[in-house]
PAZAPA-4460 file (N, C-alpha, C; in steps of 0.05 Angstrom, whole numbers, plus 32768, in hexadecimal, padded with zeros to 4 digits):
% residues 312
    n_x    n_y    n_z   ca_x   ca_y   ca_z    c_x    c_y    c_z   seq   type   mol
   7FC1   7EE2   7A91   7FB0   7EDA   7AA7   7F93   7EDB   7A9F     1      M     A
   7F83   7EC6   7AA5   7F67   7EC6   7A9E   7F58   7EDB   7AAD     2      S     A
   7F45   7EE7   7A9F   7F36   7EFC   7AAD   7F24   7EF1   7AC2     3      A     A
   7F1E   7ED5   7AC0   7F0C   7EC9   7AD4   7F1C   7EBD   7AEC     4      N     A
   7F37   7EBD   7AEB   7F46   7EB1   7B01   7F46   7EC4   7B19     5      R     A
   7F41   7EB9   7B31   7F41   7ECB   7B48   7F5D   7ED6   7B4E     6      P     A
   7F5E   7EEE   7B57   7F78   7EFB   7B5D   7F7F   7EF9   7B7A     7      T     A
   7F6E   7EEE   7B8B   7F74   7EEB   7BA7   7F5E   7EDB   7BB5     8      G     A
   7F61   7ED7   7BCF   7F4D   7EC8   7BDE   7F43   7EDA   7BF4     9      V     A
   7F29   7ED7   7BFC   7F1F   7EE7   7C12   7F2C   7EDF   7C2C    10      P     A
   7F30   7EF2   7C3E   7F3D   7EEB   7C58   7F2B   7ED8   7C68    11      P     A
   7F36   7EC5   7C76   7F26   7EB3   7C87   7F1B   7EC2   7C9F    12      P     A
   7F05   7EB7   7CAA   7EF9   7EC2   7CC2   7F0E   7EC0   7CD9    13      H     A
   7F11   7ED5   7CE8   7F26   7ED5   7CFD   7F22   7EC1   7D13    14      P     A
   7F09   7EB7   7D17   7F03   7EA5   7D2E   7EF6   7E8B   7D26    15      H     A
   7EE7   7E8B   7D11   7ED7   7E73   7D0A   7EE2   7E66   7CF1    16      E     A
   7EDD   7E4B   7CF0   7EE3   7E3B   7CD8   7ECA   7E30   7CCC    17      R     A
   7ECB   7E2C   7CB2   7EB4   7E1F   7CA5   7EB2   7E02   7CAE    18      R     A
   7EC9   7DF5   7CB2   7ECA   7DDA   7CBB   7EDC   7DD8   7CD3    19      E     A
   7ED1   7DCF   7CEA   7EE1   7DCE   7D03   7EF9   7DBB   7D00    20      P     A
   7F0D   7DC2   7D0F   7F25   7DB0   7D10   7F1E   7D98   7D22    21      L     A
   7F2E   7D82   7D1F   7F27   7D6A   7D2E   7F26   7D6D   7D4C    22      P     A
   7F37   7D7F   7D57   7F37   7D81   7D74   7F23   7D95   7D7F    23      W     A
   7F12   7DA0   7D6D   7EFD   7DB2   7D76   7EE6   7DA4   7D85    24      H     A
   7EE6   7D8A   7D84   7ED1   7D7B   7D92   7EDF   7D62   7D9F    25      R     A
   7ED4   7D59   7DB6   7EE0   7D42   7DC3   7EDA   7D28   7DB4    26      P     A
   7EEA   7D14   7DB9   7EE5   7CFA   7DAD   7EC9   7CF0   7DB5    27      K     A
   7EB7   7CE9   7DA2   7E9C   7CE2   7DA9   7E9A   7CC7   7DB5    28      P     A
   7E84   7CC3   7DC4   7E7F   7CAA   7DD2   7E7A   7C93   7DBF    29      A     A
   7E70   7C99   7DA7   7E6B   7C83   7D94   7E85   7C77   7D8A    30      E     A
   7E9B   7C86   7D8C   7EB5   7C7B   7D85   7EC2   7C6C   7D9D    31      E     A
   7EBD   7C77   7DB5   7EC7   7C6A   7DCD   7EB6   7C73   7DE4    32      D     A
   7EA6   7C61   7DEF   7E93   7C69   7E04   7EA0   7C76   7E1C    33      P     A
   7EB9   7C70   7E22   7EC7   7C7C   7E39   7ED5   7C96   7E33    34      G     A
   7ED5   7C9E   7E19   7EE5   7CB6   7E12   7EDB   7CD0   7E1F    35      A     A
   7EC0   7CD6   7E1E   7EB7   7CEF   7E2A   7EBF   7CF2   7E47    36      P     A
   7EBC   7CDD   7E57   7EC3   7CDE   7E73   7EE1   7CE2   7E76    37      R     A
   7EF1   7CD4   7E66   7F0E   7CD7   7E68   7F17   7CF3   7E61    38      A     A
   7F0A   7CFF   7E4D   7F11   7D1A   7E45   7F0A   7D2E   7E5B    39      V     A
   7EF3   7D29   7E68   7EEB   7D3C   7E7E   7EFE   7D3A   7E95    40      E     A
   7F07   7D22   7E9C   7F1B   7D1E   7EB1   7F35   7D2E   7EAB    41      V     A
   7F3D   7D2C   7E92   7F56   7D3A   7E8A   7F51   7D58   7E8C    42      I     A
   7F3A   7D62   7E83   7F35   7D7F   7E84   7F34   7D89   7EA1    43      R     A
   7F2C   7D79   7EB4   7F2B   7D81   7ED0   7F45   7D7E   7EDE    44      Q     A
   7F59   7D72   7ED2   7F72   7D6D   7EDF   7F81   7D88   7EE3    45      S     A
   7F8E   7D8D   7EFA   7F9D   7DA6   7EFF   7FB2   7DAA   7EEA    46      P     A
   7FBE   7D95   7EDF   7FD3   7D98   7ECB   7FC9   7DA5   7EB1    47      S     A
   7FAF   7DA3   7EAC   7FA3   7DAC   7E93   7F9C   7DCA   7E95    48      Y     A
   7F9C   7DD5   7EAD   7F96   7DF2   7EAF   7FAC   7E03   7EA2    49      R     A
   7FA3   7E19   7E97   7FB7   7E2D   7E8E   7FC7   7E36   7EA7    50      L     A
   7FE1   7E39   7EA4   7FF2   7E40   7EBB   7FE9   7E5A   7EC8    51      A     A
   7FE1   7E6E   7EB7   7FD9   7E88   7EC2   7FBF   7E86   7ED1    52      E     A
   7FAF   7E71   7ECD   7F95   7E6E   7EDB   7F96   7E59   7EF1    53      Q     A
   7FAE   7E4E   7EF5   7FB1   7E38   7F09   7FBA   7E44   7F23    54      D     A
   7FA6   7E4B   7F34   7FAD   7E58   7F4E   7FBD   7E46   7F60    55      A     A
   7FB7   7E2C   7F60   7FC6   7E1A   7F71   7FE3   7E18   7F69    56      D     A
   7FE8   7E17   7F4F   8004   7E16   7F45   8013   7E30   7F4C    57      F     A
   8006   7E46   7F47   8013   7E60   7F4C   8019   7E64   7F69    58      I     A
   8009   7E58   7F7B   800D   7E5B   7F98   8022   7E48   7FA3    59      A     A
   802E   7E37   7F93   8042   7E24   7F9D   805B   7E33   7FA6    60      R     A
   8068   7E28   7FBA   8080   7E35   7FC5   8096   7E38   7FB1    61      A     A
   8099   7E24   7F9E   80AE   7E26   7F8B   80A8   7E39   7F73    62      D     A
   8090   7E46   7F74   8089   7E5A   7F5F   808A   7E76   7F6C    63      I     A
   8097   7E78   7F83   8098   7E92   7F91   80A6   7EA7   7F80    64      R     A
   80BB   7EA0   7F72   80C9   7EB3   7F61   80B8   7EC1   7F4D    65      G     A
   80A9   7EB3   7F3C   8097   7EC0   7F2A   8081   7ED1   7F38    66      P     A
   8077   7EC7   7F4F   8063   7ED7   7F5E   806F   7EF2   7F66    67      R     A
   8087   7EF1   7F71   8094   7F0A   7F79   8097   7F1D   7F62    68      L     A
   809F   7F12   7F4B   80A2   7F24   7F33   8088   7F30   7F2A    69      E     A
   8073   7F1F   7F29   8059   7F29   7F20   804E   7F3E   7F34    70      I     A
   8052   7F39   7F4E   8047   7F4C   7F61   8056   7F67   7F5F    71      E     A
   8070   7F66   7F5B   8080   7F7E   7F56   8077   7F8D   7F3D    72      Y     A
   8074   7F7E   7F27   806E   7F8A   7F0D   8052   7F96   7F0C    73      L     A
   803F   7F89   7F1A   8024   7F94   7F18   8023   7FB1   7F23    74      K     A
   802D   7FB5   7F3B   802C   7FD0   7F47   803E   7FE3   7F37    75      A     A
   8056   7FD9   7F2F   8068   7FEB   7F21   805C   7FF4   7F06    76      D     A
   8050   7FE2   7EF8   8044   7FE8   7EDE   802D   7FFC   7EE1    77      T     A
   801B   7FF7   7EF3   8004   8008   7EF6   800C   8024   7F00    78      I     A
   801E   8025   7F13   8027   803F   7F1D   8034   804F   7F07    79      L     A
   8043   8042   7EF6   8050   8050   7EDF   803A   805A   7ECB    80      A     A
   8026   8049   7EC6   8011   8051   7EB4   8001   8069   7EBF    81      E     A
   7FFF   806A   7ED9   7FF0   8080   7EE6   8002   8098   7EEC    82      Q     A
   801B   8097   7EE3   802E   80AD   7EE5   8034   80B4   7F02    83      H     A
   8035   80A0   7F13   803C   80A4   7F2F   805A   80A0   7F31    84      V     A
   8069   80B6   7F31   8086   80B5   7F30   8092   80BD   7F4B    85      D     A
   8084   80CE   7F5B   808F   80D8   7F74   8079   80D6   7F89    86      H     A
   8081   80CC   7FA1   806D   80C9   7FB6   8078   80D4   7FD0    87      T     A
   8065   80DC   7FE2   806C   80E0   7FFE   805D   80CB   800D    88      I     A
   806D   80BA   801B   8062   80A3   8029   805A   80AB   8045    89      V     A
   8042   80A4   804D   8037   80AA   8067   8031   8090   8076    90      V     A
   803E   808D   808D   8038   8076   809F   802A   8081   80B7    91      Y     A
   801C   806F   80C5   800F   8077   80DE   7FFD   8061   80E8    92      G     A
   7FF5   8064   8101   7FE5   804F   810E   7FCA   804B   8103    93      G     A
   7FC2   8032   80FF   7FA7   802C   80F6   7F92   802E   810C    94      T     A
   7F9B   8030   8125   7F89   8030   813C   7F81   804D   8144    95      R     A
   7F8B   8061   8136   7F86   807D   813E   7F71   8088   8129    96      I     A
   7F58   8089   8131   7F43   8093   811F   7F40   80B1   8120    97      P     A
   7F2D   80BB   8110   7F27   80D7   8111   7F1C   80DE   812D    98      E     A
   7F1F   80F8   8135   7F17   80FF   8151   7EFA   80F8   8158    99      P     A
   7EE7   80FB   8146   7ECB   80F6   814D   7EC8   80D8   8154   100      A     A
   7ED5   80C7   8145   7ED3   80AA   814B   7EE1   80A3   8165   101      V     A
   7EF8   80AF   8169   7F07   80AA   8182   7EF7   80B3   819A   102      A     A
   7EE9   80CA   8197   7ED9   80D4   81AD   7EC1   80C2   81B3   103      R     A
   7EB4   80B8   819E   7E9E   80A5   81A2   7EA7   808C   81B1   104      R     A
   7EBF   8082   81AA   7EC9   806A   81B7   7ECD   806F   81D5   105      N     A
   7ED8   8087   81DB   7EDC   808E   81F7   7EC2   8090   8206   106      V     A
   7EAF   809D   81FA   7E94   80A0   8207   7E87   8085   820C   107      E     A
   7E89   8073   81F9   7E7D   8059   81FC   7E8A   804A   8213   108      A     A
   7EA5   804B   8215   7EB3   803D   822B   7EAE   804B   8246   109      L     A
   7EAB   8065   8246   7EA5   8072   825F   7E8A   8069   8269   110      R     A
   7E77   8066   8257   7E5C   805C   825F   7E5E   8040   8269   111      A     A
   7E6E   802F   825C   7E72   8014   8265   7E7F   8012   8280   112      A     A
   7E93   8024   8284   7EA1   8024   829E   7E8F   802E   82B5   113      A     A
   7E7D   8041   82AE   7E6A   804B   82C2   7E56   8035   82CA   114      H     A
   7E4E   8026   82B6   7E3B   8010   82BB   7E47   7FF9   82CA   115      A     A
   7E61   7FF5   82C6   7E6F   7FDE   82D3   7E8A   7FE7   82DE   116      D     A
   7E89   7FF7   82F3   7EA2   8004   82FE   7EB7   7FF0   8307   117      P     A
   7EB1   7FD7   830C   7EC4   7FC4   8316   7ED1   7FB4   82FF   118      D     A
   7ECA   7FBA   82E6   7ED5   7FAB   82CF   7EF0   7FB7   82C8   119      N     A
   7F05   7FA9   82CF   7F20   7FB2   82CA   7F27   7FB4   82AC   120      A     A
   7F1C   7FA1   829D   7F21   7FA1   8280   7F16   7FBA   8273   121      D     A
   7EFD   7FC2   827B   7EF1   7FDA   826F   7F01   7FF3   8277   122      V     A
   7F0A   7FF4   8290   7F19   800B   8299   7F34   800D   8289   123      R     A
   7F40   7FF6   8284   7F59   7FF7   8275   7F54   8000   8258   124      S     A
   7F3F   7FF6   824C   7F38   7FFE   8231   7F31   801B   822F   125      R     A
   7F25   8026   8244   7F1E   8042   8245   7F37   8053   8245   126      L     A
   7F4B   804B   8256   7F64   805B   8257   7F72   805B   823C   127      L     A
   7F72   8044   822E   7F7E   8043   8214   7F6F   8054   8200   128      T     A
   7F54   8053   8201   7F44   8063   81EE   7F48   8081   81F3   129      A     A
   7F4C   8089   820C   7F51   80A5   8212   7F6C   80AE   8206   130      E     A
   7F80   809C   8207   7F9A   80A3   81FB   7F98   80A4   81DD   131      R     A
   7F89   8093   81D1   7F85   8094   81B4   7F76   80AE   81AD   132      V     A
   7F62   80B6   81BD   7F55   80CF   81B7   7F68   80E6   81B9   133      L     A
   7F7A   80E5   81CB   7F8E   80FB   81CE   7FA0   80FD   81B5   134      A     A
   7FA4   80E7   81A7   7FB4   80E7   818F   7FA4   80EA   8175   135      K     A
   7F89   80EB   8178   7F79   80EB   8160   7F7C   8105   814F   136      S     A
   7F87   811A   815C   7F8B   8133   814C   7F9F   812E   8136   137      H     A
   7FAF   8119   8138   7FC2   8113   8122   7FB3   810A   8109   138      Y     A
   7F9A   80FF   810D   7F8A   80F9   80F5   7F85   8112   80E5   139      Y     A
   7F7D   8127   80F3   7F79   8141   80E5   7F92   814B   80D8   140      D     A
   7FA9   8148   80E6   7FC3   8151   80DB   7FCA   8141   80C2   141      A     A
   7FC6   8127   80C3   7FCC   8116   80AB   7FBA   811D   8094   142      A     A
   7FA1   8122   809A   7F8D   8129   8085   7F95   8144   8078   143      R     A
   7F9C   8157   8089   7FA4   8171   807F   7FBE   816F   806E   144      E     A
   7FD0   815E   8077   7FE8   815A   8067   7FE2   814E   804C   145      F     A
   7FCF   813B   804B   7FC7   8130   8031   7FBB   8145   801F   146      G     A
   7FAD   8158   802B   7FA2   816E   801B   7FB8   8180   8010   147      R     A
   7FCC   8186   8021   7FE2   8197   8018   7FF1   818A   8001   148      L     A
   7FF7   8171   8003   8006   8163   7FEE   7FF5   8161   7FD5   149      V     A
   7FDB   815A   7FD9   7FC9   8157   7FC2   7FC4   8172   7FB4   150      G     A
   7FC5   8188   7FC2   7FC0   81A2   7FB6   7FD9   81AD   7FA8   151      S     A
   7FF0   81A2   7FAE   8009   81AC   7FA3   800E   819F   7F88   152      A     A
   7FFD   81A4   7F75   7FFF   8197   7F5B   801A   819B   7F4D   153      G     A
   8027   81B2   7F53   8040   81B8   7F46   8056   81A3   7F4E   154      R     A
   8052   8196   7F65   8067   8184   7F6F   8066   8169   7F62   155      S     A
   804F   8161   7F57   804D   8147   7F4A   8053   8130   7F5E   156      R     A
   804C   8134   7F77   8051   8120   7F8B   8036   8116   7F95   157      V     A
   8034   80FC   7F9A   801B   80EF   7FA1   801E   80E2   7FBD   158      V     A
   8009   80E5   7FCD   8009   80D7   7FE7   8008   80B9   7FE3   159      I     A
   8018   80AA   7FF2   8017   808D   7FF2   8017   8083   800E   160      M     A
   8004   8071   8014   8002   8066   802F   8001   8047   802D   161      T     A
   7FFF   803B   8044   7FFA   801E   8045   7FDD   8016   803F   162      G     A
   7FCC   802A   803A   7FB1   8025   8031   7F9D   801E   8047   163      G     A
   7FA6   801D   8060   7F95   8015   8076   7F85   802B   8083   164      G     A
   7F78   8026   8099   7F69   803A   80A8   7F7B   804C   80B9   165      P     A
   7F6E   805C   80CA   7F7D   806C   80DD   7F8B   8083   80CF   166      G     A
   7FA4   8087   80D6   7FB3   809E   80CD   7FBB   809C   80AF   167      L     A
   7FBD   8084   80A5   7FC2   8080   8088   7FA8   8089   8079   168      M     A
   7F92   8080   8083   7F78   8089   8077   7F77   80A8   8076   169      E     A
   7F7F   80B5   808B   7F7E   80D2   808D   7F8E   80DF   8076   170      A     A
   7FA6   80D5   8071   7FB6   80E1   805C   7FA9   80DD   8040   171      A     A
   7FA0   80C4   803B   7F91   80C0   8022   7F78   80D1   8020   172      N     A
   7F6B   80D5   8037   7F52   80E4   8037   7F58   8102   8030   173      R     A
   7F6E   810C   803A   7F75   8128   8034   7F79   812C   8016   174      G     A
   7F87   8119   800A   7F8A   811B   7FEC   7F6F   8119   7FDF   175      A     A
   7F5E   8107   7FE8   7F44   8104   7FDD   7F33   811D   7FE0   176      F     A
   7F36   812C   7FF6   7F27   8144   7FFB   7F2C   8159   7FE5   177      D     A
   7F45   815A   7FDA   7F4B   816E   7FC6   7F4B   8163   7FAA   178      V     A
   7F41   814A   7FA6   7F3F   813F   7F8C   7F59   8134   7F81   179      G     A
   7F6C   812F   7F92   7F86   8125   7F89   7F87   8106   7F8C   180      A     A
   7F97   80FA   7F7A   7F9B   80DD   7F7C   7FAD   80D7   7F94   181      K     A
   7FAA   80BF   7F9F   7FBC   80B5   7FB3   7FBD   8096   7FB1   182      S     A
   7FD3   808B   7FBB   7FD9   806F   7FB8   7FD5   8061   7FD3   183      V     A
   7FCC   8048   7FD2   7FCA   8037   7FEA   7FD5   801C   7FE4   184      G     A
   7FE8   8013   7FF4   7FF4   7FF8   7FF1   7FEC   7FE6   8008   185      L     A
   7FD6   7FD8   8004   7FCC   7FC6   8018   7FDC   7FAC   8019   186      N     A
   7FDB   7F9E   802F   7FE8   7F84   8031   7FD3   7F6F   8037   187      I     A
   7FD6   7F58   802B   7FC3   7F42   802F   7FCA   7F34   8049   188      D     A
   7FB7   7F33   805B   7FBB   7F27   8076   7FA8   7F10   8079   189      L     A
   7FAD   7EFE   808D   7F9C   7EE7   8090   7F7F   7EEE   8096   190      P     A
   7F7A   7F05   80A3   7F5E   7F0C   80AA   7F53   7F20   8095   191      H     A
   7F39   7F23   8095   7F2C   7F35   8082   7F35   7F52   8087   192      E     A
   7F3A   7F61   8072   7F41   7F7D   8075   7F37   7F8C   805C   193      Q     A
   7F35   7FA6   8060   7F2B   7FB7   804A   7F3E   7FD0   8047   194      Y     A
   7F41   7FDA   802F   7F4F   7FF3   802B   7F3F   800A   8035   195      P     A
   7F4B   8020   803C   7F3C   8038   8043   7F2E   8043   802A   196      N     A
   7F17   8050   802D   7F08   8058   8015   7F12   8070   8006   197      P     A
   7F29   807C   800E   7F32   8094   8002   7F4A   8091   7FEF   198      Y     A
   7F53   8078   7FED   7F68   8072   7FD9   7F5C   8074   7FBD   199      V     A
   7F6B   807E   7FAA   7F62   807E   7F8E   7F5F   8061   7F85   200      T     A
   7F48   8059   7F7C   7F43   803D   7F76   7F58   8030   7F64   201      P     A
   7F60   803E   7F4F   7F73   8032   7F3C   7F90   8033   7F47   202      E     A
   7F93   803E   7F5F   7FAE   803F   7F6B   7FAE   8031   7F86   203      L     A
   7F9B   801F   7F8A   7F9A   800F   7FA3   7FA3   7FF3   7F9C   204      C     A
   7FB8   7FEA   7FA9   7FC4   7FD0   7FA3   7FC3   7FBE   7FBC   205      F     A
   7FC3   7FA4   7FB7   7FC4   7F91   7FCD   7FDC   7F7E   7FC8   206      R     A
   7FED   7F7C   7FDD   8005   7F6D   7FDA   8004   7F54   7FEC   207      F     A
   8010   7F3F   7FE3   8013   7F26   7FF3   802D   7F28   8003   208      H     A
   8042   7F33   7FF6   805C   7F34   8003   8062   7F4F   800F   209      Y     A
   8068   7F4F   8029   8070   7F68   8037   8088   7F74   8029   210      F     A
   809B   7F64   8020   80B4   7F6F   8014   80AE   7F7F   7FFC   211      A     A
   809C   7F76   7FEB   8096   7F85   7FD3   8085   7F9E   7FD9   212      L     A
   8074   7F9C   7FED   8066   7FB4   7FF6   807A   7FC9   8000   213      R     A
   808D   7FC1   8010   80A1   7FD4   801A   80B1   7FE0   8003   214      K     A
   80B8   7FCF   7FEF   80C7   7FD9   7FD8   80B8   7FEF   7FCA   215      L     A
   809E   7FEA   7FC4   808F   7FFE   7FB6   8089   8017   7FC7   216      H     A
   8088   8014   7FE1   8085   802B   7FF3   809C   803E   7FF0   217      L     A
   80B4   8033   7FEA   80CC   8044   7FE9   80D6   804B   7FCD   218      L     A
   80CE   803C   7FB9   80DA   8040   7F9F   80D7   805D   7F94   219      L     A
   80C0   8069   7F9A   80BB   8084   7F8F   80B9   8099   7FA5   220      R     A
   80C2   8091   7FBD   80BE   80A3   7FD5   80D1   80BA   7FD3   221      A     A
   80C5   80D2   7FD8   80D5   80EB   7FDA   80D5   80F5   7FF7   222      R     A
   80C6   80E8   8008   80C6   80EF   8024   80B6   80DA   8033   223      A     A
   80BC   80D6   804D   80AE   80C4   805E   80A3   80D5   8076   224      L     A
   8089   80D2   807B   807C   80DF   8091   8070   80CA   80A3   225      V     A
   807A   80C8   80BC   8071   80B3   80CE   8062   80C0   80E5   226      A     A
   8048   80BA   80E6   8037   80C2   80FC   8039   80AD   8112   227      F     A
   802F   80B3   812A   802F   809F   813F   8022   8085   8136   228      P     A
   802E   806F   813D   8024   8055   8135   8031   803E   8144   229      G     A
   802A   8026   813C   8034   800E   814A   804A   8000   813C   230      G     A
   8049   7FE5   813D   805F   7FD5   8132   8063   7FDB   8114   231      Y     A
   804D   7FDD   8105   8051   7FE1   80E8   805E   7FFB   80E2   232      G     A
   8055   8011   80EF   8061   802B   80EB   807F   802B   80F4   233      T     A
   8085   801F   810B   80A0   801D   8114   80B2   800E   8101   234      L     A
   80A7   7FF8   80F7   80B6   7FE7   80E4   80BD   7FF7   80CB   235      D     A
   80AA   8004   80BF   80AF   8013   80A6   80C2   802B   80AB   236      E     A
   80BD   8039   80C2   80CE   8050   80C8   80EB   8048   80CC   237      M     A
   80F0   8034   80DC   810B   802B   80E1   8119   8020   80C8   238      F     A
   8109   8013   80B7   8115   8009   809F   811F   8020   808D   239      E     A
   810F   8034   808A   8117   804B   807A   8130   8059   8086   240      V     A
   812F   805E   80A0   8145   806B   80AD   815F   805B   80AA   241      I     A
   815D   8040   80AC   8174   802F   80A9   817F   8031   808D   242      T     A
   816E   8031   8079   8177   8032   805D   8185   804D   8058   243      L     A
   817B   8062   8064   8188   807C   8061   81A2   807D   8071   244      I     A
   81A2   8073   8089   81BA   8072   809A   81D1   8064   808B   245      Q     A
   81CB   804E   807E   81DF   803E   8070   81E4   8048   8054   246      T     A
   81D5   805C   804B   81D6   8067   8030   81CF   8052   801B   247      R     A
   81BF   803F   8023   81B5   802B   8010   81A2   8039   7FFD   248      K     A
   8194   804E   8007   8185   805F   7FF5   818E   807C   7FFA   249      I     A
   8189   808D   7FE6   818F   80A9   7FEA   817E   80B5   8000   250      R     A
   8189   80C6   8011   8179   80D2   8026   8160   80E0   801C   251      P     A
   814B   80DD   802A   8132   80EB   8026   8128   80F7   8040   252      I     A
   8117   810B   8040   810C   8115   8059   80FD   8100   8068   253      P     A
   8102   80FE   8082   80F3   80ED   8094   80E8   80FE   80AA   254      V     A
   80CE   80FF   80AC   80C0   8111   80C0   80B1   80FF   80D3   255      V     A
   80B7   8101   80ED   80A8   80F3   8102   8094   8107   810E   256      L     A
   807B   8101   810B   8066   8114   8114   805D   810C   8130   257      V     A
   8060   8120   8142   8058   811B   815E   8071   8116   816F   258      G     A
   8080   812B   8175   809A   8128   8183   8096   8119   819E   259      E     A
   8081   8121   81AD   807E   8114   81C7   807A   80F6   81C4   260      H     A
   806A   80EE   81B1   8066   80D1   81AD   8080   80C4   81A5   261      F     A
   808F   80CE   8192   80A6   80C1   8188   80BD   80C0   819C   262      W     A
   80C0   80D5   81AB   80D6   80D5   81BF   80D0   80C1   81D6   263      R     A
   80B6   80BC   81DB   80AE   80A8   81EF   80B1   808C   81E3   264      R     A
   80A9   8089   81C9   80A9   806F   81BC   80C5   8065   81B7   265      A     A
   80D7   8077   81AF   80F2   8070   81A8   8105   8084   81B5   266      V     A
   8117   807B   81C6   812A   808E   81D3   8143   8090   81C1   267      D     A
   8142   80A1   81AD   8158   80A4   819B   8171   80AE   81A9   268      F     A
   816E   80C0   81BC   8185   80CA   81CB   8193   80B3   81DA   269      D     A
   8183   80A1   81E5   818F   808A   81F3   819F   8079   81E0   270      Y     A
   8195   8075   81C8   81A4   8065   81B4   81BF   8071   81AE   271      L     A
   81C0   808C   81AD   81D9   809A   81A8   81EB   8096   81C1   272      V     A
   81E0   809B   81D9   81F0   8098   81F1   81FC   807D   81F4   273      E     A
   81ED   8069   81EC   81F6   804D   81EE   820A   8046   81D8   274      E     A
   820E   8057   81C5   8221   8052   81B0   8218   803F   819A   275      G     A
   81FE   803A   8198   81F4   8028   8184   81EB   8036   816B   276      V     A
   81E8   8050   816C   81E6   8061   8153   81F8   8079   8157   277      I     A
   81FF   8086   8141   8211   809D   8142   8200   80B6   8147   278      A     A
   820C   80CC   8152   81FD   80E5   8155   81F0   80EE   813B   279      P     A
   81FE   80EB   8125   81F3   80F5   810C   81DA   80E6   8103   280      E     A
   81D6   80CE   810F   81BE   80BE   8107   81A5   80CA   8112   281      D     A
   81A8   80DC   8127   8190   80EB   8130   8187   8100   811D   282      R     A
   8199   8107   810A   8193   811C   80F6   8186   8111   80DD   283      E     A
   817F   80F7   80DD   8173   80EC   80C5   8155   80F1   80C4   284      L     A
   814A   80FE   80D9   812D   8103   80DB   8129   811C   80EB   285      F     A
   8111   8127   80EA   810A   813D   80FD   80ED   8139   8105   286      W     A
   80E5   8149   8119   80CA   8147   8124   80B9   815E   8119   287      F     A
   809F   8159   8118   808C   816D   8110   8072   8168   811E   288      A     A
   8060   817C   811F   8046   8179   812C   802F   817D   811A   289      E     A
   8031   818F   8107   801A   8197   80F6   8020   8190   80D9   290      T     A
   800B   8190   80C9   800D   818A   80AD   801F   819F   809F   291      A     A
   801C   81B8   80A6   802C   81CD   8099   8049   81CA   80A0   292      Q     A
   804F   81C3   80BA   806B   81BF   80C1   8077   81A8   80B2   293      E     A
   8068   8192   80AE   8073   817C   809E   8079   8184   8082   294      I     A
   8066   8191   8075   8068   8199   8058   807F   81AD   8055   295      W     A
   807F   81C2   8066   8094   81D6   8064   80B0   81CA   8068   296      S     A
   80B2   81B8   807B   80CC   81AB   8081   80D6   819B   8069   297      G     A
   80C4   818D   805C   80CC   817D   8044   80D5   818F   802E   298      I     A
   80C6   81A5   8029   80CE   81B8   8014   80E9   81C5   801A   299      L     A
   80EE   81CC   8034   8108   81D8   803B   811E   81C4   8038   300      R     A
   8119   81AB   803E   812E   8196   803B   8137   8194   801E   301      W     A
   8124   8194   800C   812C   8192   7FEF   8139   81AC   7FE6   302      Y     A
   8130   81C2   7FF0   813D   81DC   7FE9   815A   81DB   7FF2   303      E     A
   815F   81D1   800B   817B   81D0   8015   818B   81BB   8005   304      A     A
   817E   81A6   7FFB   818C   8192   7FEB   8191   819B   7FCF   305      A     A
   8185   81B1   7FC7   818A   81BC   7FAC   817D   81AC   7F96   306      G     A
   8167   819F   7F9D   8159   818F   7F88   813B   8192   7F8C   307      E     A
   812B   818D   7F77   810E   8190   7F7A   8102   8179   7F89   308      P     A
   80EC   817E   7F96   80DD   8168   7FA3   80D5   8152   7F8E   309      L     A
   80CD   815B   7F77   80C6   8148   7F61   80D0   8154   7F47   310      A     A
   80DD   8143   7F38   80E7   814B   7F1E   80CF   814D   7F0A   311      E     A
   80D0   8161   7EF9   80BA   8165   7EE6   80BD   8152   7ECF   312      S     A
***
């Protein structure tokens, strides 16, 4: 081998070429005056977009399957990366604020009613606001419960809510108070909405599909705590109880907070008397009033079941 013969070639530049390839520039106008305009029309055509960047294509009804998969995988992947393996899910009304806010709302409506005593709409709104104020102590209970769960580092359990205001905000806020992470699963609705400010930013998700939001609310759930609420709370609560009733999922603790509210909202005894549920179906949940009662009851449930609240 000649001493002057090269033994190798230098590696090429990873991004640049000394001489561009033919397709690195469009066909010039001097070759065809109409070529630049034709190329621009092609580049603007929806078919030319990368599929992953084509929002119109992804939104088509016949692409629903991949959308469902992507929406499932995004939350699942990030929760796994953040080591969120076990959650306690908290539901509750978005219309029940902290006591100070509820009190201000009542005072404002009392002033309006005093100024216009014949206004039936104001009187009706005042009565509703007073009932909301009477329930606002549950905001404090939910916040304290979030603190208890967030402080129990040994349990490796994370608060998860629907990410909205009201009593869900309170649970996230309690975890925030003690420096613990918490999850919020928001749903995309036709009107503008915002997550509550106490969800851990990297654990706040927004879903298009209610079904996938419900799935992720339950996949890691080790307990369900339902505070007073409306249609959304009732929907989620009954779905979980039905899944446990039918043993579609393994039983988990279900705690209904506020016995007076729940017994008025749903007459469980009447359902048994009418024969539409079995007596044992009343044993799928219990009532509690305070944060400590909720937490202690969940711990006792797992102790009786002979298993830990969260596996290490």
